[in-house]
C-alpha positions in Angstrom: 0.0 0.0 0.0 1.1 3.6 -0.6 2.0 4.6 3.0 2.5 8.3 1.9 -1.3 8.5 1.8 -3.3 10.0 4.7 -6.9 9.7 3.6 -8.5 11.3 6.6 -6.2 14.3 6.6 -6.6 14.7 2.8 -10.4 14.6 3.2 -10.2 17.4 5.8 -8.1 19.5 3.4 -10.7 18.8 0.6 -13.5 19.8 3.0 -11.8 23.2 3.6 -11.0 23.7 -0.1 -14.6 23.2 -1.2 -15.8 25.5 1.6 -18.4 23.0 2.6 -21.0 24.0 5.2 -23.3 21.8 7.2 -26.8 22.4 8.7 -25.9 19.6 11.0 -24.1 19.1 14.3 -21.8 20.3 15.7 -23.7 23.4 16.6 -20.6 25.7 16.8 -20.6 25.7 12.9 -16.8 25.3 12.5 -16.2 27.9 15.2 -18.6 30.6 14.1 -20.6 30.3 17.3 -17.8 29.9 19.8 -17.3 32.5 22.4 -14.3 34.7 21.7 -12.9 33.9 25.1 -12.8 30.2 24.2 -11.2 31.0 20.9 -8.6 33.0 22.7 -7.5 29.9 24.4 -8.2 27.1 22.0 -8.0 28.9 18.7 -10.4 28.5 15.7 -8.6 25.7 14.0 -9.8 22.8 16.2 -13.4 23.9 15.6 -12.9 24.3 11.9 -12.0 20.6 11.6 -14.6 19.4 14.1 -17.0 17.7 11.7 -19.4 14.8 11.5 -17.6 11.7 10.3 -20.6 10.8 8.1 -22.6 13.6 6.5 -19.7 15.9 7.0 -16.2 14.7 6.3 -17.6 11.8 4.3 -21.0 11.5 2.8 -24.0 10.0 4.7 -23.1 6.4 3.4 -19.3 6.8 3.9 -19.0 5.9 0.3 -15.6 7.5 0.0 -14.2 5.1 2.6 -11.8 7.5 4.2 -11.8 5.8 7.6 -11.7 2.3 6.1 -8.7 3.2 4.0 -6.9 4.8 6.9 -7.5 1.6 9.0 -6.2 -0.6 6.2 -3.1 1.6 5.9 -2.5 1.3 9.7 -2.8 -2.5 9.6 -0.4 -2.6 6.6 2.1 -0.4 8.4 2.5 -2.7 11.4 1.9 -6.1 9.8 -1.6 -6.8 11.2 -4.4 -8.4 9.3 -6.8 -5.7 10.2 -7.0 -2.6 12.4 -9.8 -0.5 13.8 -9.7 3.1 15.1 -11.4 4.2 18.4 -12.0 7.7 19.6 -13.0 6.4 23.1 -9.5 5.2 24.1 -8.0 1.8 24.6 -10.6 1.4 27.4 -13.2 0.8 24.7 -11.0 -1.3 22.5 -9.9 -3.7 25.2 -13.5 -4.1 26.5 -14.7 -4.9 23.0 -12.0 -7.5 22.6 -13.0 -9.1 26.0 -16.7 -9.2 25.0 -15.9 -10.7 21.6 -13.8 -13.5 23.0 -15.7 -14.3 26.3 -18.9 -12.3 26.3 -22.1 -13.8 27.5 -21.3 -16.2 30.3 -17.7 -17.0 29.4 -14.5 -16.6 31.4 -11.2 -15.2 30.6 -7.7 -15.6 32.0 -6.7 -12.1 33.1 -3.5 -10.8 34.7 -4.3 -9.4 38.2 -2.0 -6.4 37.4 -4.6 -5.3 34.8 -5.7 -1.7 34.3 -9.0 -0.5 35.8 -10.5 -0.3 32.3 -10.2 -4.1 32.1 -12.0 -4.5 35.4 -14.7 -2.1 34.1 -15.0 -4.5 31.1 -15.6 -7.4 33.5 -18.3 -5.4 35.2 -20.0 -4.5 31.9 -19.8 -7.9 30.3 -20.3 -10.3 33.2 -17.2 -12.2 32.1 -15.7 -14.3 34.9 -12.1 -13.4 35.5 -9.6 -16.2 36.2 -6.9 -14.2 37.7 -3.2 -14.8 36.8 -1.2 -13.9 39.8 1.6 -11.4 39.0 5.2 -12.0 40.0 5.7 -9.9 43.1 9.1 -8.3 43.7 9.0 -7.9 47.5 12.2 -5.9 47.6 10.8 -3.2 45.4 7.1 -3.8 46.2 6.5 -4.1 42.5 4.6 -6.5 40.2 6.1 -8.0 37.1 4.0 -9.3 34.2 3.1 -13.0 34.4 5.3 -15.6 32.8 4.3 -18.2 30.3 4.5 -20.9 33.0 2.1 -18.9 35.2 -0.3 -18.6 32.3 0.1 -22.4 31.7 -0.7 -23.1 35.4 -3.8 -20.9 35.2 -5.0 -22.7 32.0 -4.6 -26.0 33.9 -6.9 -24.8 36.6 -9.4 -23.2 34.2 -9.3 -25.1 30.9 -12.7 -23.9 29.8 -11.7 -20.2 29.7 -12.3 -18.6 26.3 -8.9 -16.8 26.1 -6.3 -14.9 27.9 -5.7 -11.1 28.4 -2.2 -9.8 29.4 -1.1 -6.2 29.9 2.3 -5.5 28.3 4.1 -3.2 28.5 3.0 -2.3 32.0 2.6 1.4 32.9 6.2 1.1 34.2 7.6 -0.1 30.9 8.1 -3.8 32.0 7.1 -6.4 29.4 5.9 -9.9 29.3 7.2 -12.8 27.2 4.4 -12.4 24.8 5.7 -15.0 22.3 5.9 -17.6 25.1 2.5 -16.8 26.4 1.0 -16.9 22.8 2.5 -20.3 22.3 0.9 -21.6 25.5 -2.5 -20.2 24.5 -2.4 -21.4 20.9 -1.4 -24.9 22.0 -4.9 -25.0 23.5 -6.5 -23.3 20.5 -7.3 -20.2 22.6 -6.7 -16.5 21.6 -4.4 -14.1 23.4 -5.4 -10.4 23.8 -2.6 -8.0 24.6 -3.5 -4.7 26.2 -0.5 -2.8 24.7 -1.8 0.6 25.5 1.8 1.8 26.3 3.3 0.2 23.2 2.0 2.1 20.1 5.6 2.9 19.1 7.0 -0.7 19.4 6.5 -1.7 15.7 8.7 1.0 14.5 12.2 0.3 16.0 14.0 -3.0 16.6 15.6 -1.8 19.8 12.2 -1.5 21.5 10.5 -4.5 23.1 8.8 -6.9 20.7 5.5 -5.7 19.2 2.6 -8.0 20.2 1.6 -8.8 16.7 5.2 -10.0 15.9 5.1 -12.1 19.0 1.9 -13.9 18.0 -0.9 -12.1 19.8 -4.3 -12.4 18.2 -5.7 -9.0 19.3 -3.5 -6.1 20.4 -4.8 -2.7 21.6 -2.6 0.4 21.6 -3.2 4.0 22.7 -1.7 6.3 20.1 -2.0 9.3 22.5 0.4 7.6 25.1 3.6 6.9 23.1 2.5 8.2 19.7 1.4 11.6 18.5 -2.4 11.4 18.6 -4.9 13.3 20.6 -6.1 11.9 23.9 -8.6 9.1 23.4 -7.0 7.9 20.2 -6.7 4.1 20.1 -6.2 1.3 17.6 -7.0 -2.4 17.9 -5.1 -4.8 15.7 -6.2 -8.3 14.7 -4.5 -11.3 13.1 -5.1 -15.0 12.7 -8.3 -17.0 12.7 -9.0 -17.4 16.5 -10.9 -14.1 16.6 -14.4 -13.7 15.1 -13.8 -10.3 13.5 -17.5 -9.7 12.7 -18.3 -10.3 16.4 -15.4 -8.0 17.4 -16.7 -5.2 15.1 -20.2 -5.6 16.5 -18.9 -5.3 20.0 -16.9 -2.2 19.1 -20.1 -0.8 17.5 -22.1 -1.5 20.8 -19.6 0.5 22.8 -18.4 3.1 20.4 -19.8 6.6 20.3 -22.0 7.5 17.3 -20.3 10.9 17.2 -16.6 10.0 16.8 -14.1 12.8 16.6 -12.7 13.4 13.2 -9.8 15.3 14.8 -8.8 12.1 16.7 -9.1 9.9 13.6 -7.1 12.3 11.4 -4.3 12.6 14.0 -3.9 8.8 14.1 -3.8 8.7 10.4 -1.1 11.3 10.2 0.9 9.7 12.9 0.9 6.3 11.1 2.4 8.0 8.0 5.0 9.9 10.1 6.1 6.6 11.7 6.4 4.7 8.5 8.4 7.5 6.9 10.5 8.8 9.8 9.7 6.6 12.8 12.9 4.6 12.9 15.0 7.8 12.9 12.9 9.6 15.4 12.7 6.6 17.8 16.4 5.9 17.4 17.2 9.5 18.6 14.7 9.1 21.4 16.4 5.9 22.6 19.7 7.7 22.5 18.3 10.5 24.6 16.9 8.0 27.1 20.3 6.3 27.5 21.9 9.7 28.2 19.2 10.8 30.6 19.5 7.6 32.5 23.3 8.2 32.9 22.8 11.8 33.9 20.0 11.1 36.5 22.2 8.4 38.1 24.7 11.1 39.0 22.1 12.8 41.3 22.8 11.6 44.8 20.6 8.8 46.2 18.4 8.7 43.0 18.3 5.3 41.5 17.2 4.6 37.9 15.7 1.1 37.7 16.9 -0.9 34.8 18.5 -4.4 34.7 17.2 -5.3 38.2 13.7 -5.4 36.7 14.7 -8.1 34.2 15.3 -11.8 34.7 13.8 -15.3 34.8 11.6 -14.4 37.8 11.1 -10.8 36.8 10.1 -9.0 33.5 11.0 -10.3 30.1 12.0 -7.0 28.6 11.9 -3.2 29.4 10.9 -0.2 27.4 13.7 2.2 28.4 11.8 5.2 27.2 10.0 4.8 30.5 12.5 6.1 33.0 11.6 4.9 36.5 13.4 6.4 39.4 13.5 5.1 43.0 13.7 8.0 45.4 13.5 6.0 48.7 17.2 6.4 49.6 16.5 10.2 50.0 14.1 9.5 52.8 11.2 11.1 50.9 8.4 9.7 48.8 7.6 9.7 45.2 4.4 11.6 46.0 6.5 14.4 47.6 8.8 14.5 44.6 6.0 14.7 42.1 4.3 17.5 44.0 7.5 19.5 44.3 8.4 19.1 40.6 4.9 20.3 39.6 4.8 23.3 42.0 8.4 24.5 41.7 9.7 23.3 38.3 6.4 23.2 36.5 7.1 19.6 35.4 4.6 16.7 35.7 5.8 13.1 35.9 3.9 10.2 34.5 3.5 8.3 37.7 4.4 8.5 41.4 4.0 6.2 44.4 5.4 5.8 47.8 9.0 5.3 46.6 9.2 6.0 42.8 8.5 8.6 40.1 8.3 7.8 36.4 9.3 10.1 33.5 7.8 8.9 30.2 9.9 10.0 27.2 8.5 10.4 23.7 10.1 10.7 20.3 9.1 14.4 20.6 11.6 14.9 23.4 15.1 16.3 22.7 18.1 17.6 24.6 16.3 20.7 25.7 13.4 18.9 27.3 15.7 16.2 28.7 17.9 18.9 30.2 14.9 20.5 31.8 14.1 17.2 33.5 17.6 16.6 34.8 17.9 20.2 36.1 14.5 20.0 37.8 15.5 16.6 39.4 18.8 18.1 40.7 16.9 21.1 42.2 14.3 18.8 43.8 17.1 16.7 45.3 18.7 19.7 46.9 15.3 20.8 48.3 14.4 17.3 49.5 17.0 17.4 52.2 14.6 19.7 54.1 11.4 17.7 53.5 9.5 16.3 56.4 9.6 12.5 56.5 6.6 11.1 54.5 3.8 9.3 56.3 4.4 5.6 56.4 2.4 3.3 54.2 1.6 -0.2 55.6 2.8 -2.4 52.7 1.2 -5.8 52.6 3.1 -9.0 51.7 2.6 -10.5 48.3 0.3 -13.2 49.8 -1.8 -10.5 51.6 -2.3 -8.7 48.3 -4.0 -11.7 46.7 -7.6 -11.2 47.7 -10.1 -14.0 47.4 -12.6 -13.7 44.5 -16.0 -14.5 45.9 -18.4 -13.5 43.1 -18.5 -11.9 39.7 -17.4 -8.3 39.6 -20.7 -7.5 37.8 -22.8 -9.1 40.5 -20.9 -7.3 43.3 -21.1 -3.9 41.6 -24.7 -4.1 40.6 -26.0 -5.9 43.6 -27.3 -4.4 46.8 -24.5 -2.5 48.5 -23.9 -0.5 51.6 -21.1 1.9 52.8 -19.3 0.7 55.9 -16.4 2.3 57.9 -13.2 1.0 56.3 -11.9 -0.1 59.7 -14.8 -2.5 59.9 -14.7 -3.8 56.3 -12.3 -6.7 56.6 -14.1 -9.9 55.7 -16.7 -8.1 53.6 -17.0 -8.4 49.8 -16.1 -5.2 48.0 -18.6 -3.6 45.7 -16.3 -1.1 44.1 -12.8 -0.7 42.8 -10.0 1.0 44.8 -7.4 2.0 42.3 -4.2 3.9 43.1 -4.0 6.2 40.1 -1.7 6.5 38.2 -0.8 3.8 37.2 -4.4 2.6 37.5 -4.0 -1.0 38.7 -6.8 -1.8 41.1 -5.8 -2.9 44.6 -9.4 -4.0 45.2 -11.8 -5.4 42.6 -15.6 -5.7 43.0 -16.3 -9.3 44.2 -13.1 -9.7 46.2 -13.1 -10.3 49.9 -11.4 -7.5 51.7 -8.6 -8.2 54.2 -7.1 -5.9 56.9 -3.7 -5.8 55.2 -5.0 -4.4 51.9 -7.3 -2.0 53.6 -4.5 -0.7 55.8 -2.4 -0.3 52.6 -4.9 1.9 50.7 -5.9 3.9 53.8 -2.3 4.7 54.8 -1.6 5.3 51.2 -4.2 7.9 50.9 -2.9 9.7 54.0 0.6 9.6 52.4 -0.6 11.1 49.1 -2.0 8.2 47.1 -4.9 9.1 44.8 -7.8 6.7 44.6 -10.3 8.5 42.4 -12.7 5.7 41.6 -13.8 5.0 45.2 -17.2 6.5 46.2 -15.3 8.0 49.2 -11.9 8.9 47.9 -10.8 9.6 51.5 -11.5 5.9 52.2 -13.2 6.7 55.5 -15.9 4.3 54.2 -16.0 1.7 51.5 -18.9 0.2 49.5 -19.4 -3.5 50.1 -22.1 -6.1 49.2 -25.0 -5.7 51.6 
């Protein structure tokens, strides 16, 4: 295929050239009706290109096939059999894949380190999760993606599951052995879904971890806005092989997808695909070089440790995306929450993730020496200031065994059943009716349907007091928690 094409972008240009006008939504009429104070911040251009996908950019029957052509080009660019665009984020795409594989009354092998969007998919669909226990690193209080052997053991316990779902890369950049896991699944004739939201860039440079399609996954979901150059909410799902019913997958996407998709989000993904095909190897090569230099520079800051090879190994992660620069600040006697808050307030820099002992800087191909230098200078300033920080509140960290809560009922049944709010200090032994998710990275500590224990409750409650953010709880302060009545 001619990868120099960008059909959605070209269609937008044609729409402008022909001076089309629609007596249709959106009501702002290409910016004519927008308040001048809004235009003063956002500009007129976004509104000029905010059109109906059908009956606006394309005709009412989509007979020009702009979106279809863009999706075909995306699949061709990365070696997938088919691709589909979503303007509702990877949250929609992964839920649609879950429903297509195991919807109805099916079950699915799911890594317990999954993102909250996957748990939401379990609640929507009624799919029974068969949890794959992550590999816990007790020294770093850190979970690694499951190994092929762990997936095999879970299959042995639940041979009737419809498929498996693994998150890789994790929000920390750690990666699973996807090829090994795919082999385990395919030996049973079962599909493998990879939530690769953090891996949109992986197909375009050989020094990055292996792209899920190359490793044998059947469905792979990527967020273009995370590691690519799309707008927020831009996502693509890729499909290959014959273990996925593509008509059913498309139908599930249609059930969940908005009927008013953003042409801006579509077009940005279309243009990013062309950019990556034409220049991605060069751009990502430079970004990887910058990441190596930044890692060396940051290591020179006293008591700041950049995590790298210690995350890899037989009993750890299979690979690591080194564009995710994860730093352990615990030797300074301060917390990652304190570091993130100081960097935002005093250096006007936001980091991608923070927890009780780490901060994470996510690099992009758009970064260069100037932005990298700004990061290292800010970190050096923070380190000098941190000597005067008050000691952070202590978090009660549970053991790996205590983190594994017993699943008592379906997440859907717990969430939609009769519930009550009880004081958290009296909730041990009760069945949770809500998620409790430290965010970011967005991996639930508690899932609806799990029996709460004192250790996990102490962990999230002391975490909130130390700066942890749990936005999905009905009571974010965690004075109370919703449980099955």
